[in-house]
TINU-138344 format. One record per residue (C-alpha): residue number from 1; residue in one letter; chain; x, y, z. Coordinates in Angstrom, 3 decimals. Layout:
BEGIN
+-----+----+----+----------+----------+----------+
:   i : aa : ch :     east :    north :       up :
+-----+----+----+----------+----------+----------+
: NUM :  A :  A :        X :        Y :        Z :
...
+-----+----+----+----------+----------+----------+
// end
This chain:
BEGIN
+-----+----+----+----------+----------+----------+
:   i : aa : ch :     east :    north :       up :
+-----+----+----+----------+----------+----------+
:   1 :  M :  A :  -62.504 :  -37.323 :   31.416 :
:   2 :  K :  A :  -63.361 :  -40.568 :   33.331 :
:   3 :  N :  A :  -66.013 :  -38.735 :   35.566 :
:   4 :  R :  A :  -67.456 :  -37.629 :   32.105 :
:   5 :  T :  A :  -67.321 :  -41.702 :   31.285 :
:   6 :  R :  A :  -68.696 :  -42.817 :   33.992 :
:   7 :  I :  A :  -71.341 :  -40.220 :   33.951 :
:   8 :  A :  A :  -72.187 :  -41.302 :   30.148 :
:   9 :  W :  A :  -72.619 :  -45.053 :   30.982 :
:  10 :  T :  A :  -75.017 :  -43.644 :   33.685 :
:  11 :  F :  A :  -77.467 :  -42.142 :   31.959 :
:  12 :  L :  A :  -77.460 :  -45.036 :   29.491 :
:  13 :  A :  A :  -77.978 :  -47.767 :   31.759 :
:  14 :  P :  A :  -81.311 :  -47.765 :   32.155 :
:  15 :  M :  A :  -81.698 :  -47.744 :   27.928 :
:  16 :  L :  A :  -79.318 :  -50.854 :   27.993 :
:  17 :  I :  A :  -80.908 :  -52.854 :   30.519 :
:  18 :  L :  A :  -83.967 :  -52.154 :   29.009 :
:  19 :  M :  A :  -83.229 :  -52.928 :   25.465 :
:  20 :  V :  A :  -81.960 :  -56.508 :   27.113 :
:  21 :  L :  A :  -85.030 :  -57.393 :   28.846 :
:  22 :  V :  A :  -87.181 :  -55.721 :   25.328 :
:  23 :  A :  A :  -84.700 :  -57.175 :   22.289 :
:  24 :  G :  A :  -82.259 :  -59.439 :   24.151 :
:  25 :  W :  A :  -83.824 :  -61.841 :   26.403 :
:  26 :  P :  A :  -86.860 :  -63.078 :   23.296 :
:  27 :  L :  A :  -83.270 :  -63.107 :   20.885 :
:  28 :  A :  A :  -81.653 :  -66.025 :   23.479 :
:  29 :  R :  A :  -84.562 :  -67.632 :   24.328 :
:  30 :  S :  A :  -85.802 :  -67.602 :   20.280 :
:  31 :  I :  A :  -81.802 :  -69.427 :   19.445 :
:  32 :  W :  A :  -82.510 :  -71.837 :   22.036 :
:  33 :  F :  A :  -85.312 :  -73.157 :   20.886 :
:  34 :  S :  A :  -83.699 :  -73.225 :   17.431 :
:  35 :  F :  A :  -81.730 :  -75.920 :   18.717 :
:  36 :  T :  A :  -84.608 :  -78.506 :   20.443 :
:  37 :  D :  A :  -87.830 :  -79.817 :   19.366 :
:  38 :  T :  A :  -90.252 :  -77.608 :   21.100 :
:  39 :  N :  A :  -94.124 :  -77.631 :   19.783 :
:  40 :  I :  A :  -96.103 :  -74.662 :   20.635 :
:  41 :  N :  A :  -98.862 :  -76.056 :   22.160 :
:  42 :  N :  A :  -96.814 :  -77.623 :   25.062 :
:  43 :  I :  A :  -93.499 :  -75.499 :   25.606 :
:  44 :  A :  A :  -92.350 :  -76.720 :   28.474 :
:  45 :  E :  A :  -91.072 :  -80.506 :   26.963 :
:  46 :  Y :  A :  -88.590 :  -80.703 :   24.774 :
:  47 :  S :  A :  -85.405 :  -82.307 :   23.662 :
:  48 :  Y :  A :  -82.616 :  -80.901 :   22.522 :
:  49 :  V :  A :  -81.718 :  -81.526 :   18.758 :
:  50 :  G :  A :  -78.517 :  -80.022 :   18.303 :
:  51 :  F :  A :  -78.072 :  -78.238 :   14.759 :
:  52 :  D :  A :  -80.733 :  -80.935 :   13.703 :
:  53 :  N :  A :  -83.570 :  -78.078 :   13.040 :
:  54 :  Y :  A :  -80.206 :  -76.623 :   10.840 :
:  55 :  F :  A :  -78.420 :  -79.488 :    8.519 :
:  56 :  S :  A :  -79.886 :  -82.336 :    9.014 :
:  57 :  E :  A :  -81.944 :  -84.386 :    5.998 :
:  58 :  Y :  A :  -84.994 :  -82.613 :    7.155 :
:  59 :  G :  A :  -83.493 :  -79.268 :    7.918 :
:  60 :  L :  A :  -83.925 :  -75.931 :    6.766 :
:  61 :  F :  A :  -80.190 :  -76.522 :    4.370 :
:  62 :  G :  A :  -80.248 :  -80.091 :    4.502 :
:  63 :  N :  A :  -79.225 :  -79.894 :    1.072 :
:  64 :  S :  A :  -76.245 :  -77.364 :   -0.040 :
:  65 :  I :  A :  -77.449 :  -73.971 :   -1.059 :
:  66 :  F :  A :  -75.485 :  -74.214 :   -4.459 :
:  67 :  S :  A :  -77.935 :  -77.265 :   -5.357 :
:  68 :  A :  A :  -81.188 :  -76.724 :   -7.123 :
:  69 :  E :  A :  -82.651 :  -79.215 :   -4.727 :
:  70 :  F :  A :  -82.526 :  -76.647 :   -2.048 :
:  71 :  W :  A :  -84.359 :  -73.549 :   -3.874 :
:  72 :  E :  A :  -86.921 :  -75.927 :   -4.246 :
:  73 :  T :  A :  -86.981 :  -76.496 :   -0.774 :
:  74 :  D :  A :  -90.225 :  -74.264 :    0.973 :
:  75 :  W :  A :  -86.649 :  -72.549 :    2.527 :
:  76 :  G :  A :  -85.363 :  -71.904 :   -0.659 :
:  77 :  V :  A :  -88.557 :  -70.166 :   -1.941 :
:  78 :  A :  A :  -89.065 :  -68.305 :    0.671 :
:  79 :  I :  A :  -85.366 :  -66.350 :    0.569 :
:  80 :  R :  A :  -85.464 :  -66.070 :   -3.575 :
:  81 :  N :  A :  -88.638 :  -64.533 :   -3.083 :
:  82 :  T :  A :  -87.379 :  -62.244 :   -0.376 :
:  83 :  F :  A :  -84.086 :  -61.408 :   -2.454 :
:  84 :  Q :  A :  -85.896 :  -60.934 :   -5.607 :
:  85 :  F :  A :  -88.533 :  -58.735 :   -3.499 :
:  86 :  S :  A :  -85.321 :  -56.483 :   -2.107 :
:  87 :  F :  A :  -83.839 :  -55.916 :   -5.228 :
:  88 :  F :  A :  -86.676 :  -54.893 :   -7.299 :
:  89 :  S :  A :  -88.201 :  -52.438 :   -4.900 :
:  90 :  V :  A :  -84.835 :  -51.237 :   -3.692 :
:  91 :  I :  A :  -83.788 :  -49.966 :   -7.377 :
:  92 :  L :  A :  -87.335 :  -49.129 :   -7.956 :
:  93 :  E :  A :  -87.778 :  -46.654 :   -4.523 :
:  94 :  T :  A :  -84.479 :  -45.246 :   -5.079 :
:  95 :  L :  A :  -85.251 :  -44.387 :   -8.187 :
:  96 :  A :  A :  -88.426 :  -42.917 :   -7.648 :
:  97 :  G :  A :  -87.355 :  -41.570 :   -5.026 :
:  98 :  L :  A :  -84.849 :  -39.545 :   -6.569 :
:  99 :  G :  A :  -86.901 :  -38.177 :   -8.763 :
: 100 :  V :  A :  -89.635 :  -36.832 :   -6.988 :
: 101 :  A :  A :  -86.878 :  -35.278 :   -4.194 :
: 102 :  M :  A :  -85.063 :  -33.542 :   -7.656 :
: 103 :  L :  A :  -88.998 :  -31.890 :   -7.799 :
: 104 :  L :  A :  -89.782 :  -30.814 :   -4.654 :
: 105 :  N :  A :  -86.318 :  -29.532 :   -4.323 :
: 106 :  Q :  A :  -87.570 :  -27.458 :   -6.887 :
: 107 :  E :  A :  -89.037 :  -23.617 :   -6.302 :
: 108 :  F :  A :  -92.948 :  -23.755 :   -7.292 :
: 109 :  K :  A :  -96.012 :  -22.697 :   -5.896 :
: 110 :  G :  A :  -97.568 :  -25.184 :   -3.983 :
: 111 :  R :  A :  -94.493 :  -26.831 :   -3.111 :
: 112 :  T :  A :  -95.940 :  -27.616 :    0.747 :
: 113 :  L :  A :  -99.179 :  -28.945 :   -0.209 :
: 114 :  V :  A :  -97.299 :  -31.326 :   -2.904 :
: 115 :  R :  A :  -94.317 :  -32.432 :   -0.129 :
: 116 :  T :  A :  -97.482 :  -33.465 :    1.825 :
: 117 :  A :  A :  -99.525 :  -35.033 :   -0.565 :
: 118 :  V :  A :  -96.461 :  -36.738 :   -1.694 :
: 119 :  L :  A :  -95.979 :  -38.360 :    2.221 :
: 120 :  V :  A :  -99.622 :  -39.809 :    2.082 :
: 121 :  P :  A :  -99.072 :  -43.000 :    1.089 :
: 122 :  W :  A :  -95.931 :  -43.555 :    3.193 :
: 123 :  A :  A :  -98.567 :  -42.088 :    6.272 :
: 124 :  I :  A : -100.638 :  -44.752 :    5.516 :
: 125 :  P :  A : -100.205 :  -48.306 :    7.565 :
: 126 :  T :  A :  -98.976 :  -51.266 :    5.988 :
: 127 :  I :  A : -101.970 :  -53.385 :    6.651 :
: 128 :  V :  A : -104.546 :  -50.232 :    5.298 :
: 129 :  S :  A : -103.083 :  -50.050 :    2.237 :
: 130 :  A :  A : -102.616 :  -53.846 :    1.511 :
: 131 :  K :  A : -105.949 :  -54.078 :    1.398 :
: 132 :  M :  A : -107.314 :  -50.911 :   -0.123 :
: 133 :  W :  A : -104.882 :  -52.040 :   -2.958 :
: 134 :  G :  A : -106.073 :  -55.981 :   -2.163 :
: 135 :  W :  A : -109.848 :  -54.671 :   -3.355 :
: 136 :  I :  A : -108.272 :  -52.304 :   -6.423 :
: 137 :  L :  A : -106.886 :  -55.262 :   -7.573 :
: 138 :  H :  A : -109.681 :  -58.222 :   -7.521 :
: 139 :  D :  A : -110.020 :  -60.230 :  -10.146 :
: 140 :  Q :  A : -113.515 :  -60.490 :  -10.066 :
: 141 :  F :  A : -114.629 :  -56.591 :   -8.978 :
: 142 :  G :  A : -111.651 :  -54.591 :   -8.695 :
: 143 :  L :  A : -111.306 :  -51.265 :  -10.075 :
: 144 :  I :  A : -107.607 :  -52.082 :  -12.009 :
: 145 :  N :  A : -109.197 :  -55.334 :  -13.684 :
: 146 :  Q :  A : -112.593 :  -53.524 :  -14.653 :
: 147 :  L :  A : -110.428 :  -50.583 :  -16.449 :
: 148 :  L :  A : -108.014 :  -52.717 :  -18.683 :
: 149 :  V :  A : -110.983 :  -54.708 :  -19.510 :
: 150 :  D :  A : -112.850 :  -51.149 :  -20.610 :
: 151 :  W :  A : -110.133 :  -49.777 :  -22.716 :
: 152 :  G :  A : -109.376 :  -52.887 :  -24.196 :
: 153 :  L :  A : -105.899 :  -53.707 :  -23.081 :
: 154 :  I :  A : -107.131 :  -56.823 :  -21.684 :
: 155 :  S :  A : -109.548 :  -59.645 :  -23.048 :
: 156 :  H :  A : -110.445 :  -61.131 :  -19.551 :
: 157 :  K :  A : -109.510 :  -60.358 :  -15.702 :
: 158 :  I :  A : -106.159 :  -61.196 :  -14.220 :
: 159 :  A :  A : -105.445 :  -62.676 :  -10.517 :
: 160 :  F :  A : -102.571 :  -60.184 :  -10.050 :
: 161 :  T :  A : -102.170 :  -61.443 :   -5.942 :
: 162 :  A :  A : -103.312 :  -65.138 :   -6.748 :
: 163 :  D :  A : -101.756 :  -66.080 :  -10.278 :
: 164 :  P :  A :  -98.199 :  -66.828 :  -10.178 :
: 165 :  A :  A :  -96.801 :  -65.069 :  -12.445 :
: 166 :  Y :  A :  -98.267 :  -61.612 :  -11.286 :
: 167 :  A :  A :  -98.331 :  -61.852 :   -7.783 :
: 168 :  L :  A :  -95.102 :  -61.174 :   -6.736 :
: 169 :  W :  A :  -94.544 :  -58.411 :   -9.289 :
: 170 :  T :  A :  -97.857 :  -57.019 :   -7.816 :
: 171 :  V :  A :  -96.651 :  -56.589 :   -4.412 :
: 172 :  V :  A :  -93.409 :  -54.845 :   -5.415 :
: 173 :  A :  A :  -95.314 :  -52.611 :   -7.391 :
: 174 :  V :  A :  -97.414 :  -51.833 :   -4.427 :
: 175 :  D :  A :  -94.654 :  -51.503 :   -2.024 :
: 176 :  V :  A :  -93.204 :  -49.083 :   -4.315 :
: 177 :  W :  A :  -96.233 :  -47.080 :   -4.446 :
: 178 :  K :  A :  -96.260 :  -46.889 :   -0.859 :
: 179 :  T :  A :  -92.294 :  -46.703 :    0.540 :
: 180 :  T :  A :  -91.319 :  -44.833 :   -2.383 :
: 181 :  P :  A :  -92.171 :  -41.258 :   -0.366 :
: 182 :  F :  A :  -90.074 :  -42.463 :    2.631 :
: 183 :  M :  A :  -86.956 :  -42.793 :   -0.009 :
: 184 :  A :  A :  -87.745 :  -39.229 :   -1.714 :
: 185 :  L :  A :  -87.798 :  -37.948 :    2.393 :
: 186 :  L :  A :  -84.809 :  -38.918 :    3.067 :
: 187 :  I :  A :  -82.683 :  -38.149 :   -0.590 :
: 188 :  L :  A :  -84.549 :  -34.228 :   -0.063 :
: 189 :  A :  A :  -83.173 :  -33.645 :    3.120 :
: 190 :  A :  A :  -79.825 :  -34.680 :    1.669 :
: 191 :  L :  A :  -80.731 :  -31.987 :   -1.645 :
: 192 :  Q :  A :  -81.597 :  -29.774 :    1.095 :
: 193 :  T :  A :  -78.002 :  -29.096 :    2.908 :
: 194 :  L :  A :  -76.455 :  -28.837 :   -0.293 :
: 195 :  P :  A :  -74.852 :  -24.915 :   -0.909 :
: 196 :  K :  A :  -76.368 :  -23.072 :   -3.916 :
: 197 :  D :  A :  -73.596 :  -20.720 :   -4.696 :
: 198 :  C :  A :  -71.888 :  -23.742 :   -7.104 :
: 199 :  Y :  A :  -75.511 :  -24.202 :   -8.893 :
: 200 :  E :  A :  -75.487 :  -21.031 :   -9.227 :
: 201 :  A :  A :  -72.331 :  -21.189 :  -11.196 :
: 202 :  A :  A :  -73.011 :  -23.608 :  -12.910 :
: 203 :  R :  A :  -76.280 :  -21.966 :  -14.832 :
: 204 :  V :  A :  -74.166 :  -18.839 :  -15.167 :
: 205 :  D :  A :  -71.690 :  -21.253 :  -17.343 :
: 206 :  G :  A :  -74.287 :  -22.815 :  -19.216 :
: 207 :  V :  A :  -73.758 :  -26.203 :  -17.999 :
: 208 :  H :  A :  -76.677 :  -28.885 :  -19.317 :
: 209 :  P :  A :  -78.976 :  -29.919 :  -16.511 :
: 210 :  L :  A :  -78.061 :  -33.510 :  -16.792 :
: 211 :  R :  A :  -73.939 :  -32.902 :  -16.401 :
: 212 :  L :  A :  -75.231 :  -31.060 :  -13.191 :
: 213 :  F :  A :  -76.860 :  -33.601 :  -11.846 :
: 214 :  W :  A :  -74.518 :  -36.272 :  -12.923 :
: 215 :  K :  A :  -71.299 :  -34.136 :  -12.076 :
: 216 :  V :  A :  -72.206 :  -31.867 :   -9.225 :
: 217 :  T :  A :  -75.722 :  -33.100 :   -7.774 :
: 218 :  L :  A :  -75.301 :  -37.022 :   -7.478 :
: 219 :  P :  A :  -71.323 :  -36.680 :   -6.112 :
: 220 :  L :  A :  -72.659 :  -34.628 :   -3.163 :
: 221 :  I :  A :  -75.360 :  -36.532 :   -2.193 :
: 222 :  K :  A :  -73.759 :  -40.303 :   -2.837 :
: 223 :  H :  A :  -73.309 :  -41.350 :    1.022 :
: 224 :  P :  A :  -76.846 :  -39.948 :    2.313 :
: 225 :  L :  A :  -78.625 :  -42.114 :   -0.346 :
: 226 :  M :  A :  -76.637 :  -44.947 :    0.246 :
: 227 :  V :  A :  -77.580 :  -44.837 :    4.173 :
: 228 :  A :  A :  -80.833 :  -44.356 :    2.864 :
: 229 :  V :  A :  -80.812 :  -47.614 :    0.920 :
: 230 :  I :  A :  -79.340 :  -49.126 :    3.268 :
: 231 :  F :  A :  -82.748 :  -48.592 :    5.607 :
: 232 :  R :  A :  -84.574 :  -49.362 :    2.623 :
: 233 :  L :  A :  -82.859 :  -53.007 :    1.881 :
: 234 :  L :  A :  -82.970 :  -53.697 :    5.579 :
: 235 :  D :  A :  -86.487 :  -53.228 :    5.744 :
: 236 :  A :  A :  -87.307 :  -54.720 :    2.952 :
: 237 :  L :  A :  -85.778 :  -58.110 :    3.398 :
: 238 :  R :  A :  -88.137 :  -58.314 :    6.596 :
: 239 :  V :  A :  -90.793 :  -58.506 :    4.991 :
: 240 :  F :  A :  -94.124 :  -60.044 :    6.358 :
: 241 :  D :  A :  -97.559 :  -57.743 :    6.348 :
: 242 :  L :  A :  -97.870 :  -56.724 :    2.886 :
: 243 :  I :  A :  -97.102 :  -59.810 :    1.225 :
: 244 :  Y :  A :  -99.672 :  -61.951 :    3.425 :
: 245 :  V :  A : -102.319 :  -59.617 :    3.228 :
: 246 :  L :  A : -102.202 :  -59.609 :   -0.652 :
: 247 :  T :  A : -101.363 :  -62.810 :   -1.430 :
: 248 :  S :  A : -101.708 :  -65.425 :    2.460 :
: 249 :  N :  A :  -99.285 :  -68.182 :    2.382 :
: 250 :  S :  A :  -99.189 :  -68.880 :   -1.511 :
: 251 :  G :  A :  -95.824 :  -70.258 :   -2.055 :
: 252 :  S :  A :  -95.003 :  -68.195 :   -5.656 :
: 253 :  T :  A :  -94.544 :  -65.284 :   -2.886 :
: 254 :  I :  A :  -93.352 :  -65.712 :    0.745 :
: 255 :  S :  A :  -91.019 :  -64.492 :    2.308 :
: 256 :  M :  A :  -88.181 :  -65.284 :    4.762 :
: 257 :  S :  A :  -90.500 :  -64.039 :    7.335 :
: 258 :  G :  A :  -93.067 :  -65.059 :    6.615 :
: 259 :  Y :  A :  -92.482 :  -68.946 :    6.213 :
: 260 :  V :  A :  -91.080 :  -68.283 :    9.742 :
: 261 :  R :  A :  -94.647 :  -67.341 :   11.218 :
: 262 :  R :  A :  -95.916 :  -70.101 :    8.699 :
: 263 :  D :  A :  -93.708 :  -72.781 :   10.756 :
: 264 :  M :  A :  -94.196 :  -71.572 :   14.451 :
: 265 :  V :  A :  -98.153 :  -70.688 :   14.173 :
: 266 :  D :  A :  -99.966 :  -72.613 :   11.717 :
: 267 :  N :  A :  -97.388 :  -75.667 :   12.331 :
: 268 :  G :  A :  -96.791 :  -75.204 :   15.947 :
: 269 :  N :  A :  -92.915 :  -76.079 :   15.186 :
: 270 :  L :  A :  -91.847 :  -73.463 :   16.968 :
: 271 :  G :  A :  -87.989 :  -75.036 :   17.340 :
: 272 :  S :  A :  -87.489 :  -75.385 :   13.612 :
: 273 :  G :  A :  -89.236 :  -71.378 :   13.175 :
: 274 :  S :  A :  -86.588 :  -70.571 :   15.739 :
: 275 :  A :  A :  -83.876 :  -71.387 :   13.484 :
: 276 :  A :  A :  -85.717 :  -70.291 :   10.127 :
: 277 :  S :  A :  -86.127 :  -66.775 :   12.394 :
: 278 :  T :  A :  -82.304 :  -66.696 :   13.161 :
: 279 :  S :  A :  -81.349 :  -68.179 :    9.730 :
: 280 :  L :  A :  -83.118 :  -64.947 :    9.005 :
: 281 :  T :  A :  -81.562 :  -62.294 :   11.445 :
: 282 :  I :  A :  -78.062 :  -64.048 :   10.226 :
: 283 :  I :  A :  -78.838 :  -63.865 :    6.379 :
: 284 :  I :  A :  -80.171 :  -59.752 :    7.156 :
: 285 :  F :  A :  -77.095 :  -59.080 :    9.132 :
: 286 :  L :  A :  -74.979 :  -60.282 :    6.224 :
: 287 :  T :  A :  -76.431 :  -58.940 :    3.348 :
: 288 :  A :  A :  -76.080 :  -55.532 :    5.351 :
: 289 :  L :  A :  -72.700 :  -56.080 :    5.993 :
: 290 :  L :  A :  -71.496 :  -57.388 :    2.462 :
: 291 :  F :  A :  -73.824 :  -54.345 :    1.038 :
: 292 :  M :  A :  -72.126 :  -51.129 :    3.285 :
: 293 :  R :  A :  -68.657 :  -53.414 :    2.704 :
: 294 :  A :  A :  -69.180 :  -53.029 :   -1.127 :
: 295 :  A :  A :  -70.791 :  -49.915 :   -0.767 :
: 296 :  R :  A :  -67.761 :  -48.595 :    1.277 :
: 297 :  V :  A :  -64.934 :  -49.828 :   -1.256 :
: 298 :  K :  A :  -66.950 :  -48.088 :   -4.243 :
: 299 :  L :  A :  -67.293 :  -45.050 :   -2.401 :
: 300 :  N :  A :  -63.164 :  -44.897 :   -1.562 :
: 301 :  E :  A :  -62.828 :  -45.673 :   -5.534 :
: 302 :  E :  A :  -64.838 :  -42.471 :   -6.397 :
: 303 :  S :  A :  -63.361 :  -40.203 :   -4.038 :
: 304 :  N :  A :  -59.638 :  -41.426 :   -4.720 :
+-----+----+----+----------+----------+----------+
// end
């Protein structure tokens, strides 16, 4: 047993060393910078400021998160935008992905072709799809606006990606279009493993399809479904490229990752930007931990 353990560690050692060099060292350096006033123009010159980037008057959490003032700050707005985007996009993608997966799991002519076509939005790089939808939704020459005007649904063209009333929901819609195939693929993989005999017995007994879905299908795929939701939630919380390409640095849609980029690159504040990056990592970790804990309790209660 000890020999097998030693061999396992021998094979894992190169990968672990590579991970430390590629991920561990940059993360540790970013955390260190978060306790300094480092400027991107002169990284070598800095002063240690402790937790000032986090909890001072001008820090990220200078105001209590339970106060209205905090949610009016740029960091508070970025957190709110990120969680709003994540909440609605993950819910819509899960529901749409479940529906698509149920459809693709059925036997019909041309199913392979349809499965391939459904994956196209997910296969397109995010930057490309964001630019494509930016042109389609353009308030002057965009196809969507032109069709809505021609059909008489709107009287004047709408700036979907610039108007604060529409911008965040537009980003959510584009993200749902792009990422629903990912959720459908994961859920379809779970559906493919379900036993066929229970469905055949249900059809013989005349069980209604909706009842069959709620009582048989959903309970059997709840664990894989929860894993898919967690994967998508982690990805949504760190969103940057889609929002940045569609709405640039708009304060109405800026995400936590967008705030980090703006503070580090545009403003050159490597110290406070690293503090925001570290806070983003902690927020994502805690959110995933709480969600997994709540999901585990929920699944255990249903099992009992």
